[in-house]
C-alpha positions as CSV (number, residue, x, y, z in Angstrom):
1,M,138.0,-1.6,80.4
2,K,137.5,1.4,78.2
3,Y,139.6,-0.3,75.5
4,W,137.3,-3.3,75.3
5,L,134.1,-1.2,75.4
6,E,135.4,0.8,72.5
7,K,136.0,-2.4,70.5
8,I,132.5,-3.7,71.3
9,V,130.9,-0.4,70.0
10,R,133.1,-0.3,67.0
11,Y,132.4,-3.9,65.8
12,S,128.9,-4.5,67.1
13,G,127.3,-3.0,63.9
14,L,129.5,-5.1,61.7
15,A,128.8,-8.2,63.7
16,L,125.1,-7.6,63.5
17,C,125.2,-7.2,59.7
18,L,127.3,-10.4,59.3
19,L,124.7,-12.2,61.5
20,V,121.8,-11.0,59.3
21,W,123.7,-12.1,56.2
22,Q,124.6,-15.5,57.6
23,L,121.0,-16.3,58.8
24,Q,119.6,-15.3,55.5
25,V,122.0,-17.6,53.7
26,L,121.1,-20.5,56.0
27,A,117.4,-19.8,55.6
28,Q,117.7,-19.9,51.8
29,S,119.9,-23.0,51.7
30,D,117.4,-25.5,53.0
31,S,113.6,-25.8,52.7
32,L,113.3,-27.2,56.2
33,I,114.5,-23.8,57.7
34,Q,111.9,-21.2,58.2
35,P,112.3,-17.9,56.3
36,F,114.3,-15.4,58.2
37,R,113.0,-11.9,58.4
38,S,115.5,-9.1,59.1
39,K,112.9,-7.1,60.9
40,S,113.0,-9.6,63.7
41,L,116.3,-8.0,64.6
42,I,114.9,-4.5,65.2
43,A,113.9,-5.1,68.9
44,P,117.2,-6.6,70.0
45,A,119.3,-4.1,68.0
46,V,117.4,-1.2,69.6
47,L,117.9,-2.7,73.1
48,I,121.6,-3.3,72.6
49,A,122.2,0.1,71.0
50,T,120.3,1.8,73.8
51,G,122.3,-0.1,76.4
52,M,125.5,1.0,74.8
53,V,124.3,4.6,75.0
54,F,123.7,4.3,78.8
55,I,127.0,2.6,79.5
56,N,128.6,5.9,80.3
57,N,129.8,6.8,83.9
58,S,127.3,9.7,84.4
59,T,124.3,7.4,84.0
60,K,125.8,4.8,86.4
61,A,126.5,7.5,88.9
62,E,122.9,8.7,88.8
63,Q,121.6,5.1,89.2
64,K,123.9,4.5,92.1
65,E,122.9,7.7,93.8
66,W,119.2,6.9,93.3
67,H,119.6,3.4,94.8
68,Q,121.5,4.7,97.8
69,Q,118.8,7.3,98.4
70,Y,115.7,5.1,98.1
71,L,116.6,1.4,98.1
72,T,119.4,1.0,100.6
73,G,119.1,-2.5,102.1
74,F,116.6,-3.7,99.5
75,R,117.1,-7.3,98.5
76,T,114.9,-10.0,97.0
77,H,115.7,-13.3,95.3
78,I,112.6,-13.2,93.1
79,D,114.7,-12.4,90.1
80,D,116.5,-15.7,90.5
81,Y,113.2,-17.5,89.9
82,L,111.5,-15.1,87.5
83,Q,114.1,-15.7,84.8
84,F,112.9,-19.2,84.4
85,V,109.1,-18.5,84.3
86,P,108.8,-18.2,80.5
87,Q,110.6,-21.5,79.9
88,T,108.5,-23.2,82.6
89,V,105.3,-21.9,81.1
90,T,106.3,-23.2,77.7
91,V,107.0,-26.7,79.1
92,G,103.8,-26.6,81.1
93,L,101.7,-25.8,78.1
94,E,103.3,-28.7,76.2
95,L,102.7,-31.1,79.1
96,S,99.1,-30.0,79.4
97,G,98.5,-30.9,75.7
98,I,98.5,-27.4,74.2
99,K,100.7,-27.8,71.2
100,G,102.9,-25.0,70.0
101,K,104.5,-24.3,66.6
102,N,107.0,-27.1,67.0
103,S,107.1,-30.6,68.5
104,A,108.3,-31.2,72.0
105,A,111.6,-32.6,70.8
106,D,112.2,-29.6,68.5
107,K,111.4,-27.2,71.4
108,I,114.1,-28.9,73.4
109,G,116.5,-28.5,70.5
110,I,115.6,-24.9,70.1
111,V,115.9,-24.1,73.8
112,T,119.3,-25.9,73.9
113,T,120.6,-24.1,70.9
114,S,119.5,-20.7,72.0
115,T,120.8,-21.2,75.5
116,A,124.2,-22.2,74.1
117,I,124.3,-19.1,72.0
118,M,123.2,-16.9,74.8
119,V,125.6,-18.3,77.4
120,A,128.6,-18.2,75.1
121,T,127.8,-14.5,74.2
122,V,127.1,-13.4,77.8
123,F,130.1,-15.0,79.4
124,T,132.5,-13.9,76.7
125,L,131.4,-10.3,77.1
126,K,131.7,-10.6,80.9
127,K,135.2,-11.9,80.6
128,L,136.3,-9.2,78.1
129,T,134.7,-6.2,79.7
130,Q,135.2,-6.8,83.4
131,V,132.6,-4.3,84.5
132,T,132.2,-3.8,88.2
133,R,128.7,-4.4,89.6
134,P,126.9,-1.6,91.3
135,D,127.3,-3.2,94.7
136,D,131.1,-3.7,94.0
137,S,130.8,-7.4,94.7
138,S,132.5,-8.6,91.4
139,S,133.7,-7.5,88.0
140,D,131.3,-9.5,85.8
141,S,128.3,-7.1,85.5
142,F,128.1,-6.6,81.8
143,P,125.7,-7.9,80.4
144,S,123.0,-9.3,82.7
145,G,122.8,-13.1,82.4
146,H,119.5,-13.3,84.3
147,T,117.9,-10.8,81.9
148,A,119.3,-12.5,78.9
149,N,117.9,-15.8,80.0
150,A,114.5,-14.3,80.8
151,F,114.1,-12.6,77.4
152,L,115.3,-15.8,75.7
153,G,112.5,-17.7,77.3
154,A,109.9,-15.0,76.6
155,T,110.9,-15.0,72.9
156,I,110.5,-18.7,72.6
157,L,107.2,-18.6,74.4
158,A,106.0,-15.9,72.0
159,E,107.3,-17.8,69.0
160,E,105.6,-21.0,70.0
161,Y,102.3,-19.8,71.4
162,G,102.0,-16.1,70.5
163,S,99.8,-16.9,67.5
164,Q,97.3,-18.7,69.7
165,S,97.0,-15.8,72.2
166,V,98.8,-12.5,72.5
167,W,98.7,-12.9,76.3
168,Y,101.4,-15.5,76.1
169,S,103.7,-13.0,74.6
170,V,102.6,-10.2,76.9
171,G,103.0,-12.4,80.0
172,G,106.4,-13.7,78.9
173,Y,107.9,-10.3,78.1
174,T,106.4,-8.7,81.2
175,T,108.0,-11.3,83.3
176,A,111.3,-10.8,81.5
177,T,111.1,-7.1,82.0
178,A,110.4,-7.6,85.7
179,T,113.5,-9.8,86.0
180,G,115.7,-7.1,84.6
181,T,114.1,-4.5,86.8
182,F,114.7,-6.5,89.9
183,R,118.3,-7.0,88.9
184,M,118.7,-3.2,89.1
185,L,116.6,-2.8,92.2
186,N,118.8,-5.4,93.9
187,N,121.8,-3.3,92.9
188,R,123.3,-6.2,90.9
189,H,123.3,-4.6,87.5
190,W,123.5,-1.3,85.7
191,L,120.8,-0.2,83.3
192,S,123.1,-0.8,80.4
193,D,123.7,-4.4,81.6
194,V,120.0,-5.1,81.6
195,L,119.2,-3.6,78.2
196,V,122.1,-5.4,76.4
197,G,121.2,-8.6,78.2
198,A,117.6,-8.3,77.0
199,G,118.8,-7.8,73.4
200,I,121.2,-10.8,73.6
201,G,118.4,-13.0,74.9
202,I,116.0,-12.1,72.1
203,L,118.7,-12.4,69.5
204,S,119.8,-15.8,70.7
205,A,116.3,-17.2,70.5
206,K,115.7,-15.7,67.1
207,A,119.0,-17.2,65.8
208,A,118.1,-20.6,67.2
209,Y,115.0,-20.9,65.1
210,V,117.3,-20.7,62.1
211,V,120.4,-22.5,63.3
212,Y,118.7,-25.4,65.0
213,P,116.8,-26.8,61.9
214,W,120.0,-26.4,60.0
215,L,122.0,-28.4,62.6
216,K,119.2,-31.0,62.9
217,D,119.2,-31.6,59.1
218,R,123.0,-32.0,59.1
219,I,122.9,-34.5,62.0
220,H,119.8,-36.4,60.9
221,P,119.3,-35.6,57.2
222,T,115.7,-35.8,56.0
223,R,115.3,-38.8,53.9
224,K,113.0,-38.9,51.0
225,K,110.5,-41.7,50.8
226,I,111.2,-44.3,48.2
227,Q,108.2,-45.8,46.4
228,T,108.2,-48.9,44.3
229,S,105.7,-50.4,41.9
230,F,105.4,-53.5,39.8
231,V,103.0,-53.8,36.8
232,P,102.7,-57.3,35.3
233,W,101.9,-57.7,31.6
234,S,101.2,-60.4,29.1
235,N,100.5,-60.6,25.3
236,G,99.1,-64.2,25.5
237,Q,102.5,-65.8,24.6
238,L,105.0,-63.9,26.7
239,Y,104.8,-62.8,30.4
240,G,106.7,-60.1,32.1
241,G,106.4,-57.0,34.2
242,S,107.6,-53.5,34.7
243,F,109.3,-52.6,38.0
244,S,109.7,-48.9,38.9
245,I,111.4,-47.0,41.8
246,Y,110.3,-43.4,42.5
247,F,112.5,-41.1,44.7
């Protein structure tokens, strides 16, 4: 357990730098891909770094003691549903005719790509770290998948509709925060699980907005329109024409 956590801390900074570099390369390699801004990594980086700080045993002991003192027997399933609210709102806005930044088909592609990145990251970390949950029910606590999914949806909602109204962003991230909070109140996750899960969710969504257009163009390359023209001519004795193709 300790061995794997030390490896994660040691290489997380390097992995983040490599991810920034790779996304910048992708963004510059094709005009269809939106420009990538490194500052979009600030929020997830801070969340992940803070989560790693609170991964220590003393913080966990304090959380467990507080829960036993004030929330013994507390249980709600609202977090199982809250995690899907941001995605549901995004779909609902599209169905109601309120168009976002991208088409419905591209939204599906972005959600699919970001979810694949998030699930692969979360379940790989769960398998490697084997952190016991606060309620001792299993050893797959780190990081929180519910929280990652909620923040992924909130980030997509903000990207698609945040420019139309700031309340879409506020509502999405408030719901995502509530999801993470209830995961702790339900004694299912440590604070570190939730913080890192939130960072992974945001990072997965941000990455998808670069990776998906790149994948889309490789699967269905954008074809340039071909234009043709024919201009007849005559000098009174000869007749002909000029045929041109423009790419």
